[in-house]
DSSP file (Angstrom, degrees, kcal/mol; ACC not computed):
  #  RESIDUE AA STRUCTURE BP1 BP2  ACC     N-H-->O    O-->H-N    N-H-->O    O-->H-N    TCO  KAPPA ALPHA  PHI   PSI    X-CA   Y-CA   Z-CA
    1    1 A M              0   0    0      0, 0.0     2,-0.1     0, 0.0     0, 0.0   0.000 360.0 360.0 360.0 138.1   21.3  -10.2  -23.7
    2    2 A K        -     0   0    0      1,-0.1     2,-0.1     2,-0.1     0, 0.0  -0.430 360.0-124.2 -73.5 147.5   20.6   -9.3  -20.1
    3    3 A D    >>  -     0   0    0     -2,-0.1     4,-1.8     1,-0.1     3,-0.6  -0.453  33.9 -99.0 -83.2 169.6   21.1  -11.8  -17.4
    4    4 A L  H 3> S+     0   0    0      1,-0.3     4,-2.4     2,-0.2     5,-0.2   0.825 121.8  57.7 -61.3 -33.8   18.2  -12.5  -15.0
    5    5 A G  H 3> S+     0   0    0      1,-0.2     4,-2.1     2,-0.2    -1,-0.3   0.882 106.5  49.0 -64.2 -38.2   19.6  -10.2  -12.3
    6    6 A Q  H <> S+     0   0    0     -3,-0.6     4,-2.3     2,-0.2    -1,-0.2   0.879 109.9  51.6 -68.9 -37.8   19.6   -7.3  -14.7
    7    7 A W  H  X S+     0   0    0     -4,-1.8     4,-2.5     2,-0.2    -2,-0.2   0.927 109.8  49.7 -62.9 -43.9   16.0   -8.1  -15.7
    8    8 A Q  H  X S+     0   0    0     -4,-2.4     4,-2.7     1,-0.2    -2,-0.2   0.912 110.6  49.6 -61.8 -42.4   14.9   -8.1  -12.1
    9    9 A Q  H  X S+     0   0    0     -4,-2.1     4,-2.6     2,-0.2    -1,-0.2   0.892 109.6  52.1 -64.1 -38.9   16.6   -4.8  -11.5
   10   10 A T  H  X S+     0   0    0     -4,-2.3     4,-2.4     2,-0.2    -2,-0.2   0.930 112.2  45.4 -61.7 -46.1   14.9   -3.3  -14.5
   11   11 A F  H  X S+     0   0    0     -4,-2.5     4,-2.7     2,-0.2     5,-0.2   0.897 112.3  51.7 -65.0 -40.3   11.5   -4.5  -13.2
   12   12 A D  H  X S+     0   0    0     -4,-2.7     4,-2.5     2,-0.2    -2,-0.2   0.934 111.5  46.9 -60.3 -46.4   12.3   -3.3   -9.7
   13   13 A D  H  X S+     0   0    0     -4,-2.6     4,-2.6     2,-0.2    -2,-0.2   0.916 113.2  48.5 -63.1 -43.7   13.2    0.2  -11.1
   14   14 A M  H  X S+     0   0    0     -4,-2.4     4,-2.8     2,-0.2     5,-0.3   0.929 112.6  47.8 -62.6 -46.1   10.1    0.3  -13.2
   15   15 A A  H  X S+     0   0    0     -4,-2.7     4,-2.5     1,-0.2     5,-0.2   0.909 113.2  48.5 -62.5 -42.2    7.8   -0.7  -10.4
   16   16 A D  H  X S+     0   0    0     -4,-2.5     4,-2.3    -5,-0.2    -2,-0.2   0.934 113.9  45.6 -64.2 -46.5    9.4    1.8   -8.0
   17   17 A N  H  X S+     0   0    0     -4,-2.6     4,-2.1     2,-0.2    -2,-0.2   0.917 115.3  46.7 -64.2 -44.3    9.1    4.7  -10.5
   18   18 A L  H  X S+     0   0    0     -4,-2.8     4,-2.3    -5,-0.2    -2,-0.2   0.908 113.7  47.6 -65.5 -42.0    5.5    3.9  -11.5
   19   19 A S  H  X S+     0   0    0     -4,-2.5     4,-2.6    -5,-0.3    -1,-0.2   0.881 110.7  52.0 -68.6 -36.0    4.4    3.5   -7.8
   20   20 A N  H  X S+     0   0    0     -4,-2.3     4,-2.3    -5,-0.2    -1,-0.2   0.904 110.3  49.4 -64.6 -39.8    6.2    6.8   -6.9
   21   21 A G  H  X S+     0   0    0     -4,-2.1     4,-2.4     2,-0.2    -2,-0.2   0.916 112.3  46.9 -63.9 -43.5    4.3    8.5   -9.7
   22   22 A L  H  X S+     0   0    0     -4,-2.3     4,-2.7     2,-0.2    -2,-0.2   0.908 111.7  51.1 -64.4 -41.8    1.0    7.1   -8.7
   23   23 A L  H  X S+     0   0    0     -4,-2.6     4,-2.2     2,-0.2    -2,-0.2   0.903 110.2  49.5 -62.2 -41.8    1.7    8.0   -5.0
   24   24 A E  H  X S+     0   0    0     -4,-2.3     4,-2.2     2,-0.2    -2,-0.2   0.922 111.7  48.5 -63.2 -44.6    2.5   11.6   -6.1
   25   25 A D  H  X S+     0   0    0     -4,-2.4     4,-1.6     1,-0.2    -2,-0.2   0.914 110.4  51.9 -60.3 -43.2   -0.7   11.8   -8.2
   26   26 A A  H  < S+     0   0    0     -4,-2.7    -2,-0.2     1,-0.2    -1,-0.2   0.909 111.1  46.7 -61.7 -42.6   -2.7   10.5   -5.2
   27   27 A K  H >< S+     0   0    0     -4,-2.2     3,-1.0     1,-0.2    -1,-0.2   0.870 110.7  52.2 -68.4 -36.3   -1.3   13.1   -2.9
   28   28 A E  H 3< S+     0   0    0     -4,-2.2    -1,-0.2     1,-0.2    -2,-0.2   0.792 113.7  44.4 -69.3 -26.7   -1.8   15.9   -5.4
   29   29 A N  T 3< S+     0   0    0     -4,-1.6     2,-0.3    -5,-0.2    -1,-0.2   0.177 111.1  62.5-102.7  16.1   -5.5   14.9   -5.8
   30   30 A A    <   -     0   0    0     -3,-1.0     3,-0.1     1,-0.1     4,-0.0  -0.966  55.2-158.3-141.1 154.8   -6.2   14.3   -2.1
   31   31 A K  S    S+     0   0    0     -2,-0.3     2,-0.3     1,-0.1    -1,-0.1   0.632  83.1  32.5-102.3 -21.1   -6.3   16.4    1.1
   32   32 A T  S  > S-     0   0    0      1,-0.1     4,-2.2     0, 0.0     5,-0.2  -0.854  82.6-110.6-132.1 165.9   -5.9   13.4    3.5
   33   33 A Y  H  > S+     0   0    0     -2,-0.3     4,-2.6     1,-0.2     5,-0.2   0.866 118.9  57.1 -63.0 -35.4   -4.2   10.1    3.6
   34   34 A R  H  > S+     0   0    0      2,-0.2     4,-2.2     1,-0.2    -1,-0.2   0.926 108.1  46.0 -61.9 -44.5   -7.6    8.5    3.5
   35   35 A E  H  > S+     0   0    0      2,-0.2     4,-2.3     1,-0.2    -1,-0.2   0.889 112.1  51.1 -66.4 -38.7   -8.4   10.3    0.3
   36   36 A A  H  X S+     0   0    0     -4,-2.2     4,-2.1     2,-0.2    -2,-0.2   0.899 109.8  50.6 -64.4 -39.9   -5.0    9.4   -1.2
   37   37 A S  H  X S+     0   0    0     -4,-2.6     4,-2.4     1,-0.2    -2,-0.2   0.910 109.9  49.8 -62.5 -42.8   -5.6    5.7   -0.3
   38   38 A T  H  X S+     0   0    0     -4,-2.2     4,-2.3     2,-0.2    -2,-0.2   0.892 107.9  54.4 -63.1 -40.2   -9.0    5.9   -2.0
   39   39 A Y  H  X S+     0   0    0     -4,-2.3     4,-2.0     2,-0.2    -2,-0.2   0.932 111.0  44.6 -58.3 -47.9   -7.4    7.4   -5.1
   40   40 A I  H  X S+     0   0    0     -4,-2.1     4,-2.3     1,-0.2    -2,-0.2   0.896 111.3  53.3 -66.2 -40.2   -5.0    4.5   -5.3
   41   41 A K  H  X S+     0   0    0     -4,-2.4     4,-1.6     2,-0.2    -1,-0.2   0.872 107.6  51.6 -63.8 -36.2   -7.7    1.9   -4.6
   42   42 A R  H  X S+     0   0    0     -4,-2.3     4,-0.8     2,-0.2    -1,-0.2   0.916 109.9  48.9 -65.2 -42.1   -9.7    3.3   -7.5
   43   43 A A  H >< S+     0   0    0     -4,-2.0     3,-0.7     1,-0.2     4,-0.3   0.882 108.4  55.2 -62.5 -37.0   -6.7    3.1   -9.8
   44   44 A N  H >< S+     0   0    0     -4,-2.3     3,-1.7     1,-0.2    -1,-0.2   0.839  97.7  62.8 -65.5 -33.2   -6.3   -0.5   -8.6
   45   45 A Q  H >< S+     0   0    0     -4,-1.6     3,-1.3     1,-0.3    -1,-0.2   0.789  93.3  64.0 -63.3 -26.2   -9.9   -1.3   -9.6
   46   46 A L  T << S+     0   0    0     -4,-0.8    -1,-0.3    -3,-0.7    -2,-0.2   0.674  90.9  68.0 -68.9 -15.6   -8.9   -0.6  -13.2
   47   47 A A  T <  S+     0   0    0     -3,-1.7     2,-0.3    -4,-0.3    -1,-0.3   0.357  91.3  76.3 -86.8   6.5   -6.5   -3.5  -13.0
   48   48 A Y    <   +     0   0    0     -3,-1.3     2,-0.2     2,-0.1    13,-0.0  -0.822  54.1  89.3-119.6 158.1   -9.3   -6.1  -12.8
   49   49 A G  S    S-     0   0    0     -2,-0.3     2,-1.3     2,-0.1    11,-0.0  -0.776  80.1 -58.3 144.3 173.5  -11.7   -7.6  -15.2
   50   50 A D        +     0   0    0     -2,-0.2     2,-0.6     2,-0.0    -2,-0.1  -0.713  58.9 176.0 -87.2  94.3  -12.1  -10.5  -17.6
   51   51 A I        +     0   0    0     -2,-1.3    -2,-0.1     1,-0.1     0, 0.0  -0.892  17.2 170.3-106.7 119.8   -9.2   -9.9  -20.0
   52   52 A T        +     0   0    0     -2,-0.6    -1,-0.1     5,-0.0     3,-0.0   0.638  56.1  89.8-101.0 -17.6   -8.7  -12.5  -22.7
   53   53 A E  S  > S-     0   0    0      1,-0.1     4,-2.5     2,-0.0     5,-0.2  -0.712  74.3-140.8 -82.5 123.5   -6.0  -10.6  -24.7
   54   54 A P  H  > S+     0   0    0      0, 0.0     4,-2.4     0, 0.0     5,-0.2   0.852  98.2  49.6 -56.8 -40.5   -2.6  -11.6  -23.3
   55   55 A L  H  > S+     0   0    0      2,-0.2     4,-2.4     1,-0.2     5,-0.2   0.926 113.2  46.6 -66.4 -43.1   -1.0   -8.1  -23.5
   56   56 A S  H  > S+     0   0    0      2,-0.2     4,-2.5     1,-0.2    -1,-0.2   0.895 111.8  51.6 -63.8 -39.8   -4.0   -6.5  -21.8
   57   57 A R  H  X S+     0   0    0     -4,-2.5     4,-2.1     2,-0.2    -2,-0.2   0.915 111.0  47.5 -63.4 -43.1   -4.0   -9.1  -19.1
   58   58 A A  H  X S+     0   0    0     -4,-2.4     4,-2.4    -5,-0.2    -2,-0.2   0.916 111.9  50.5 -64.3 -42.9   -0.3   -8.6  -18.5
   59   59 A S  H  X S+     0   0    0     -4,-2.4     4,-2.6     1,-0.2    -2,-0.2   0.916 110.9  48.1 -61.3 -44.4   -0.8   -4.8  -18.4
   60   60 A K  H  X S+     0   0    0     -4,-2.5     4,-2.3     2,-0.2    -1,-0.2   0.874 110.8  52.1 -65.2 -37.4   -3.6   -5.1  -15.9
   61   61 A T  H  X S+     0   0    0     -4,-2.1     4,-1.9     2,-0.2    -2,-0.2   0.922 111.7  45.6 -64.4 -44.5   -1.5   -7.5  -13.7
   62   62 A I  H  X S+     0   0    0     -4,-2.4     4,-2.6     2,-0.2    -2,-0.2   0.919 111.4  52.5 -65.1 -43.6    1.4   -5.0  -13.6
   63   63 A A  H  X S+     0   0    0     -4,-2.6     4,-2.4     1,-0.2    -2,-0.2   0.903 108.7  51.0 -59.6 -41.7   -1.0   -2.1  -12.9
   64   64 A G  H  X S+     0   0    0     -4,-2.3     4,-2.0   -17,-0.2    -1,-0.2   0.901 111.0  48.1 -62.5 -41.2   -2.5   -4.0  -10.0
   65   65 A A  H  X S+     0   0    0     -4,-1.9     4,-2.1     2,-0.2    -2,-0.2   0.893 111.2  50.2 -67.1 -40.0    1.0   -4.7   -8.6
   66   66 A V  H  X S+     0   0    0     -4,-2.6     4,-2.5     2,-0.2    -2,-0.2   0.903 110.3  50.4 -64.7 -41.4    2.1   -1.1   -8.9
   67   67 A C  H  X S+     0   0    0     -4,-2.4     4,-2.5     2,-0.2    -2,-0.2   0.904 109.5  51.0 -63.4 -41.1   -1.1    0.1   -7.2
   68   68 A S  H  X S+     0   0    0     -4,-2.0     4,-2.2     2,-0.2    -1,-0.2   0.901 111.0  48.4 -62.8 -40.5   -0.4   -2.3   -4.3
   69   69 A L  H  X S+     0   0    0     -4,-2.1     4,-2.5     2,-0.2    -2,-0.2   0.912 111.3  49.5 -66.4 -42.6    3.1   -1.1   -4.0
   70   70 A A  H  X S+     0   0    0     -4,-2.5     4,-2.4     2,-0.2    -2,-0.2   0.906 111.1  49.7 -62.7 -41.5    2.0    2.6   -4.0
   71   71 A L  H  X S+     0   0    0     -4,-2.5     4,-2.4     2,-0.2    -1,-0.2   0.899 109.9  51.2 -64.1 -40.9   -0.6    1.8   -1.3
   72   72 A Y  H  X S+     0   0    0     -4,-2.2     4,-2.4     2,-0.2    -2,-0.2   0.929 110.5  48.8 -59.7 -46.6    2.0    0.1    0.8
   73   73 A K  H  X S+     0   0    0     -4,-2.5     4,-2.4     1,-0.2    -2,-0.2   0.900 110.5  51.2 -62.2 -41.4    4.3    3.1    0.5
   74   74 A L  H  X S+     0   0    0     -4,-2.4     4,-2.3     1,-0.2    -1,-0.2   0.923 111.7  46.7 -61.3 -45.0    1.4    5.4    1.5
   75   75 A H  H  X S+     0   0    0     -4,-2.4     4,-2.4     2,-0.2    -2,-0.2   0.864 110.6  52.6 -67.9 -35.7    0.6    3.4    4.5
   76   76 A E  H  X S+     0   0    0     -4,-2.4     4,-1.3     2,-0.2    -1,-0.2   0.920 110.6  48.0 -64.2 -42.9    4.3    3.2    5.5
   77   77 A E  H  < S+     0   0    0     -4,-2.4     4,-0.3     1,-0.2     3,-0.3   0.918 112.7  48.5 -62.5 -43.3    4.6    6.9    5.3
   78   78 A E  H >< S+     0   0    0     -4,-2.3     3,-1.2     1,-0.2    -2,-0.2   0.884 108.4  54.0 -64.7 -39.4    1.4    7.4    7.3
   79   79 A R  H 3< S+     0   0    0     -4,-2.4    -1,-0.2     1,-0.3    -2,-0.2   0.783 103.5  57.3 -66.7 -26.2    2.6    4.9   10.0
   80   80 A D  T 3< S+     0   0    0     -4,-1.3    -1,-0.3    -3,-0.3    -2,-0.2   0.505  82.0 108.9 -84.3  -3.4    5.8    6.9   10.4
   81   81 A M  S <  S-     0   0    0     -3,-1.2     2,-0.1    -4,-0.3     3,-0.1  -0.489  76.4-110.2 -73.6 142.0    4.0   10.1   11.3
   82   82 A P        -     0   0    0      0, 0.0     2,-0.2     0, 0.0    -1,-0.1  -0.367  32.2-104.9 -70.2 151.2    4.3   11.2   14.9
   83   83 A I    >   -     0   0    0      1,-0.1     3,-2.9    -2,-0.1     0, 0.0  -0.544  50.8 -89.3 -71.9 139.7    1.2   11.0   17.2
   84   84 A K  T 3  S+     0   0    0      1,-0.3    -1,-0.1    -2,-0.2     3,-0.1  -0.263 115.4  12.4 -54.0 127.7   -0.2   14.4   17.8
   85   85 A G  T 3  S+     0   0    0      1,-0.3    -1,-0.3    -3,-0.1     2,-0.2   0.373  91.4 142.7  85.6  -5.4    1.4   15.9   20.8
   86   86 A D    <   -     0   0    0     -3,-2.9     2,-0.4     2,-0.0    -1,-0.3  -0.510  38.2-151.0 -70.1 132.2    4.2   13.2   20.9
   87   87 A K              0   0    0     -2,-0.2    -4,-0.0    -3,-0.1    -1,-0.0  -0.860 360.0 360.0-108.5 140.8    7.5   14.7   21.9
   88   88 A E              0   0    0     -2,-0.4    -1,-0.1     0, 0.0    -2,-0.0   0.455 360.0 360.0 -86.6 360.0   10.8   13.3   20.8
């Protein structure tokens, strides 16, 4: 049986891999950061609703968290871009 630290690492790895995949999909289906952000937000909307089945509710909760992480990563990447004409 895994200890709690191993479970946390497994969840961290899964969240990172899923959010990276979503971020890649968003970039492939968008021309701008704004469009990529909209893509992720649309995916995030799928994570909401009145779910009474426990497995579906858990899945939607995880999907919402992954979308939030992907959106965070997208915004971090965008924030690190140089200002046009900025010299290093």
